[in-house]
C-alpha positions as CSV (number, residue, x, y, z in Angstrom):
1,M,20.8,-25.8,-6.5
2,I,20.4,-22.1,-7.1
3,S,21.0,-21.1,-10.7
4,R,23.4,-18.3,-11.7
5,I,20.4,-16.3,-13.0
6,E,18.7,-16.6,-9.6
7,Q,21.8,-15.5,-7.8
8,D,22.2,-12.5,-10.1
9,H,18.6,-11.5,-9.6
10,S,18.8,-11.9,-5.8
11,R,21.9,-9.6,-5.9
12,F,20.1,-7.1,-8.0
13,R,17.2,-7.0,-5.6
14,E,19.6,-6.4,-2.7
15,I,21.1,-3.5,-4.7
16,I,17.6,-2.1,-5.2
17,R,16.8,-2.4,-1.5
18,G,20.0,-0.6,-0.6
19,K,19.2,2.2,-3.0
20,I,15.7,2.6,-1.7
21,R,16.9,2.7,1.9
22,Q,19.6,5.2,1.0
23,N,17.1,7.6,-0.7
24,L,14.0,6.8,1.4
25,R,13.6,10.3,2.8
26,K,13.6,11.7,-0.8
27,Y,11.0,9.1,-1.9
28,I,8.8,9.8,1.0
29,S,8.9,13.6,0.7
30,R,8.2,13.5,-3.0
31,G,4.8,12.0,-3.7
32,D,5.4,11.8,-7.4
33,M,8.3,9.4,-6.9
34,V,6.2,6.6,-5.4
35,A,2.9,6.0,-7.1
36,P,0.7,2.9,-7.1
37,K,1.1,0.8,-10.2
38,G,-0.7,-2.5,-11.0
39,Q,-1.8,-4.8,-8.2
40,G,0.2,-4.4,-5.0
41,T,3.3,-2.8,-6.5
42,V,4.8,0.6,-6.8
43,A,7.2,2.0,-9.5
44,I,10.3,3.7,-8.2
45,P,12.8,5.5,-10.6
46,M,16.4,4.4,-10.0
47,P,18.7,6.8,-11.9
48,Q,21.6,5.9,-9.6
49,I,21.9,2.3,-10.7
50,N,24.6,1.8,-13.3
51,I,23.7,-1.0,-15.7
52,P,26.8,-3.2,-16.4
53,R,28.3,-2.7,-19.9
54,F,31.5,-3.5,-21.8
55,V,34.3,-0.9,-21.9
56,H,37.5,-0.8,-23.9
57,G,40.7,-1.4,-22.0
58,D,44.4,-0.9,-22.8
59,N,45.9,-3.8,-24.7
60,S,49.3,-2.3,-24.5
61,G,49.8,-2.5,-28.2
62,Q,48.7,-6.1,-28.6
63,G,45.7,-7.7,-30.2
64,V,43.5,-7.0,-33.2
65,G,42.5,-3.5,-34.4
66,Q,45.9,-1.9,-33.7
67,G,47.0,0.8,-36.0
68,D,47.3,4.6,-36.5
69,G,45.1,6.8,-34.5
70,E,44.7,8.6,-31.2
71,P,42.5,7.7,-28.2
72,G,39.0,9.2,-28.8
73,D,39.2,9.1,-32.6
74,P,35.9,7.8,-34.1
75,V,35.9,4.3,-35.6
76,G,36.1,4.6,-39.4
77,G,37.7,8.0,-39.6
78,S,40.4,10.2,-38.1
79,G,39.9,12.7,-35.5
80,K,40.6,15.5,-37.9
81,D,37.8,15.0,-40.4
82,G,35.1,16.5,-38.1
83,Q,33.1,13.2,-37.7
84,G,33.1,13.2,-33.8
85,G,32.8,15.6,-30.9
86,A,31.6,19.0,-32.1
87,G,28.4,19.5,-34.0
88,K,24.8,20.6,-33.9
89,A,22.4,19.5,-31.2
90,G,20.9,16.1,-31.9
91,E,17.2,15.2,-32.3
92,Q,17.2,11.9,-30.5
93,E,16.0,11.2,-27.0
94,G,18.5,11.0,-24.1
95,G,18.8,8.2,-21.5
96,K,15.9,7.5,-19.2
97,A,16.0,6.6,-15.5
98,L,15.5,2.9,-14.8
99,E,12.1,2.2,-13.3
100,V,11.9,-0.7,-10.8
101,E,8.7,-2.3,-9.5
102,V,8.7,-3.1,-5.8
103,T,5.9,-4.8,-4.0
104,L,4.1,-2.9,-1.2
105,E,5.1,-5.7,1.3
106,E,8.8,-5.3,0.4
107,L,8.4,-1.5,0.6
108,A,6.9,-1.7,4.0
109,Q,9.7,-4.0,5.2
110,I,12.3,-1.5,3.9
111,M,10.6,1.4,5.6
112,G,10.3,-0.6,8.9
113,E,14.0,-1.4,8.9
114,E,15.0,2.2,8.0
115,L,12.7,3.8,10.6
116,G,13.3,1.1,13.2
117,L,9.6,0.4,13.5
118,P,8.5,-2.5,15.8
119,N,6.0,-5.0,14.7
120,I,2.5,-4.2,15.9
121,Q,0.9,-6.3,18.7
122,P,-2.8,-6.4,17.9
123,K,-5.3,-6.0,20.7
124,G,-8.3,-8.3,21.1
125,T,-8.6,-11.0,18.5
126,H,-5.2,-11.4,16.9
127,S,-6.4,-13.1,13.7
128,L,-9.9,-13.3,12.4
129,E,-10.1,-15.9,9.7
130,T,-12.9,-17.7,8.0
131,R,-12.8,-20.8,5.8
132,K,-14.7,-21.1,2.5
133,D,-15.4,-24.5,0.8
134,R,-15.2,-24.3,-3.0
135,Y,-16.2,-27.0,-5.4
136,V,-13.3,-27.5,-7.7
137,G,-14.0,-30.6,-9.7
138,L,-15.3,-34.2,-9.8
139,R,-14.1,-37.5,-8.4
140,N,-15.1,-41.1,-8.4
141,T,-16.0,-41.5,-4.7
142,G,-17.9,-39.4,-2.2
143,P,-21.1,-39.1,-0.2
144,E,-24.4,-39.5,-2.1
145,S,-25.4,-36.0,-1.1
146,L,-22.6,-34.7,-3.4
147,R,-23.3,-36.9,-6.4
148,N,-23.4,-34.9,-9.6
149,F,-26.5,-36.2,-11.5
150,K,-25.6,-34.6,-14.8
151,A,-22.0,-35.8,-14.9
152,T,-23.1,-39.3,-13.8
153,Y,-25.8,-39.4,-16.5
154,K,-23.4,-38.3,-19.2
155,R,-20.9,-40.9,-18.1
156,A,-23.5,-43.7,-18.2
157,L,-24.8,-42.6,-21.6
158,R,-21.3,-42.6,-23.1
159,R,-20.6,-46.1,-21.7
160,Q,-23.9,-47.5,-23.1
161,V,-23.4,-46.0,-26.5
162,A,-19.8,-47.3,-26.6
163,M,-21.0,-50.8,-25.6
164,G,-23.9,-50.7,-28.1
165,S,-26.5,-51.2,-25.4
166,Y,-28.2,-47.8,-25.9
167,D,-31.6,-48.0,-27.7
168,P,-32.8,-44.6,-29.0
169,A,-36.4,-46.1,-29.2
170,R,-36.2,-46.9,-25.5
171,P,-33.7,-44.4,-24.0
172,V,-33.2,-46.0,-20.6
173,I,-30.0,-45.0,-18.9
174,V,-29.0,-47.1,-15.9
175,P,-25.8,-45.9,-14.2
176,I,-23.5,-48.4,-12.6
177,R,-21.0,-47.9,-9.8
178,E,-18.2,-46.8,-12.2
179,D,-20.4,-44.1,-13.7
180,R,-21.0,-42.2,-10.6
181,R,-19.3,-38.8,-10.2
182,Y,-19.2,-36.7,-7.0
183,R,-18.3,-33.1,-6.5
184,S,-14.9,-32.5,-4.9
185,W,-14.1,-29.5,-2.8
186,R,-11.3,-27.6,-1.4
187,T,-11.2,-25.5,1.8
188,D,-9.6,-22.1,1.4
189,P,-8.7,-19.9,4.3
190,R,-10.1,-16.4,3.8
191,P,-8.7,-13.7,6.1
192,Q,-11.2,-11.3,7.5
193,T,-10.5,-7.6,7.8
194,N,-9.6,-7.1,11.4
195,A,-8.1,-3.6,11.3
196,V,-9.4,-0.2,10.2
197,I,-7.9,3.2,9.8
198,I,-10.1,6.2,10.1
199,Y,-8.6,9.3,8.5
200,M,-9.9,12.7,9.4
201,M,-8.9,16.0,7.7
202,D,-9.7,19.6,8.0
203,V,-10.7,20.9,4.6
204,S,-11.5,24.5,5.6
205,G,-10.2,27.5,3.8
206,S,-6.9,27.5,5.7
207,M,-5.9,24.0,4.4
208,G,-4.4,24.5,1.0
209,D,-3.2,22.1,-1.7
210,E,0.3,21.8,-0.2
211,Q,-1.1,20.8,3.1
212,K,-3.4,18.2,1.5
213,E,-0.5,16.8,-0.5
214,I,1.4,16.2,2.7
215,V,-1.6,14.3,4.1
216,R,-1.9,12.2,1.0
217,I,1.8,11.2,1.1
218,E,1.8,10.4,4.8
219,S,-1.4,8.4,4.7
220,F,0.0,6.3,1.8
221,W,3.0,5.3,3.9
222,I,0.9,4.7,7.0
223,D,-1.4,2.5,5.0
224,T,1.6,0.6,3.5
225,W,3.0,-0.2,7.0
226,L,-0.2,-1.2,8.6
227,R,-1.2,-3.4,5.7
228,S,2.0,-5.3,6.2
229,Q,1.0,-5.9,9.9
230,Y,-2.5,-7.2,9.3
231,K,-4.1,-9.8,7.0
232,G,-6.7,-7.3,6.1
233,L,-7.2,-3.6,6.5
234,E,-10.1,-1.2,5.7
235,S,-10.0,2.6,5.5
236,R,-12.6,5.2,6.2
237,Y,-12.3,8.9,5.4
238,I,-13.9,11.9,7.1
239,I,-13.6,15.5,6.1
240,H,-14.7,18.5,8.1
241,D,-14.9,22.2,8.3
242,A,-17.7,23.4,10.6
243,T,-19.5,20.1,9.9
244,A,-18.2,16.6,9.1
245,R,-19.1,13.8,6.7
246,V,-17.8,10.4,5.5
247,V,-16.5,10.5,1.9
248,E,-14.7,8.3,-0.6
249,R,-10.9,8.4,-0.8
250,D,-10.7,10.5,-3.9
251,V,-13.1,13.1,-2.4
252,F,-11.0,13.1,0.8
253,F,-7.9,14.3,-1.0
254,R,-9.5,16.7,-3.5
255,T,-12.2,18.5,-1.5
256,R,-11.6,22.1,-0.4
257,E,-14.1,24.1,1.5
258,S,-14.1,27.7,2.6
259,G,-16.0,27.6,5.8
260,G,-14.9,27.7,9.4
261,T,-13.4,24.9,11.5
262,M,-15.2,22.8,14.2
263,I,-13.0,19.8,15.0
264,S,-15.5,18.2,17.4
265,S,-17.8,17.5,14.4
266,A,-15.2,15.1,13.0
267,Y,-14.6,13.4,16.4
268,K,-18.3,12.9,17.0
269,L,-18.7,11.3,13.5
270,C,-15.7,9.1,14.1
271,A,-17.1,7.8,17.4
272,E,-20.5,7.2,15.7
273,L,-18.8,5.3,12.8
274,I,-16.9,3.0,15.3
275,D,-20.2,2.3,17.2
276,A,-22.0,1.5,14.0
277,E,-19.5,-0.6,12.1
278,F,-16.4,-1.6,14.2
279,N,-16.7,-3.5,17.4
280,P,-13.6,-2.6,19.4
281,E,-13.5,-6.2,20.8
282,Q,-13.0,-7.5,17.3
283,W,-11.3,-4.7,15.4
284,N,-7.9,-3.0,15.8
285,I,-8.9,0.7,15.2
286,Y,-6.5,3.5,14.2
287,A,-7.6,7.1,14.0
288,F,-5.5,9.8,12.4
289,H,-6.6,13.5,12.3
290,F,-4.8,16.1,10.2
291,S,-5.4,19.8,10.6
292,D,-3.5,23.1,10.7
293,G,-4.4,23.5,14.4
294,D,-7.0,26.2,14.0
295,N,-10.3,25.5,15.8
296,W,-13.5,27.5,16.1
297,S,-13.4,28.2,19.9
298,V,-11.9,27.2,23.2
299,D,-15.2,25.5,24.1
300,D,-15.1,23.3,21.0
301,T,-11.5,22.3,21.9
302,A,-12.7,21.3,25.3
303,T,-15.5,19.2,23.7
304,C,-12.8,17.6,21.5
305,I,-10.7,16.6,24.5
306,Q,-13.7,15.0,26.2
307,L,-14.5,13.1,23.0
308,V,-11.0,11.8,22.7
309,K,-10.7,10.9,26.3
310,H,-14.0,9.1,26.8
311,Q,-15.1,7.8,23.3
312,L,-12.1,7.5,21.0
313,L,-9.0,6.5,23.1
314,P,-10.9,3.7,24.9
315,R,-11.8,2.2,21.5
316,C,-8.7,2.8,19.5
317,N,-5.3,1.1,19.4
318,Q,-3.9,4.6,18.8
319,F,-5.1,8.1,18.0
320,G,-2.7,10.2,16.0
321,Y,-2.9,13.9,15.4
322,G,-0.8,15.5,12.7
323,Q,-0.6,19.2,12.6
324,V,0.3,20.5,9.1
325,E,1.8,24.0,9.2
326,S,-0.2,26.6,7.3
327,P,0.2,30.3,7.1
328,Y,-3.4,30.7,8.0
329,G,-3.7,28.3,11.0
330,S,-3.1,29.3,14.6
331,G,-1.4,26.0,15.5
332,Q,-2.9,26.0,19.0
333,F,-4.8,22.7,18.9
334,I,-1.7,20.5,19.2
335,K,-0.7,22.4,22.3
336,D,-4.0,21.7,23.9
337,L,-3.9,18.0,23.1
338,R,-0.4,17.7,24.5
339,S,-1.4,19.4,27.7
340,A,-4.4,17.2,28.2
341,F,-2.8,13.9,27.2
342,A,0.8,14.3,28.3
343,K,1.0,10.9,29.9
344,N,-1.3,8.9,27.6
345,I,0.9,6.9,25.2
346,A,-2.2,5.9,23.0
347,L,-2.4,9.5,21.7
348,V,0.5,10.6,19.5
349,T,1.0,14.1,18.1
350,S,3.3,15.2,15.3
351,E,4.1,18.6,13.8
352,I,4.6,18.5,10.0
353,K,6.1,21.8,8.8
354,S,6.9,20.6,5.3
355,K,7.3,17.5,3.2
356,D,10.8,17.0,4.6
357,D,9.2,16.3,8.0
358,I,6.9,13.4,6.7
359,M,9.4,10.7,7.5
360,D,10.0,11.9,11.0
361,S,6.2,12.2,11.5
362,I,5.6,8.6,10.4
363,R,8.2,7.4,12.8
364,E,6.5,9.3,15.6
365,F,3.1,7.8,14.8
366,L,4.3,4.2,14.4
367,K,7.3,3.7,16.7
368,G,5.1,2.6,19.6
369,G,4.0,-0.7,17.9
370,R,0.4,-0.3,19.1
């Protein structure tokens, strides 16, 4: 039988889910509103939730505490002695917004429901899972190959000492059947990582802090959704200007270069990374590239199209290109991709003019369920 507390908690969680769904666009567009906290949870401020509290009602002249006074008069004094209402500004803190912790799994479910995202159908091996045997204790029976000599010896020694048959001058310990102890084990399933996201970002001079913040927010939500679809997920990060290199996550979001832009350098490195570490027959591979759409030359754009067509798309579940608007970028690259891959559903493009477009961009990238 469900207790009253459990019912109240369940109702409270439903209220939280409703508030998150109602304000999801705001939470997605403001990166400071959703930040990782602890292990597998995020903290979300909920100033809209009214905590239940007691209020005074109208007793119609009946009950205790009735007497002279007007509504609004402070308790313990009349409304004319200057004890309430007007006065100097106080020194105490005001009320704080309620901060609620939500698991990433629950957050992904809410986002999927709100955006209407289908569950992903993995290609190749649907589930890669290994099993690991762990020794967790001792037991009285088992194969001789698992007999624990130390535990058996100690058990026999205690028995002989207790029975008075142990002779310190002639310390011979002879275990009997009841003394034998064997290691016991448990088999734990261990999911193997079977999906990888490869993020690529233009860090040339035309990509400013605002553009990088958009990439950071969008990649967080893409990660959140894909992790809910796979038992394991790895991420790789590539930055590029005229050249490309693999970096750690923190470097990916904080680096800013001042050189030119050659997108093909990132696509070549991405293809090399897949060949070296991720067999497409065993991995579900997702590649996302974010840029302001400015490339070095028409020839390099043609090279990019050939790399995507012959090396990346055949290996990836999906290739996503997000073009972040910048006052310094030409924005031409997305047009070239759309022209070259108009009928290929594995390549998805999205224009992100501001943080308000992040939610729509995520829907574009993930609505295919690939």
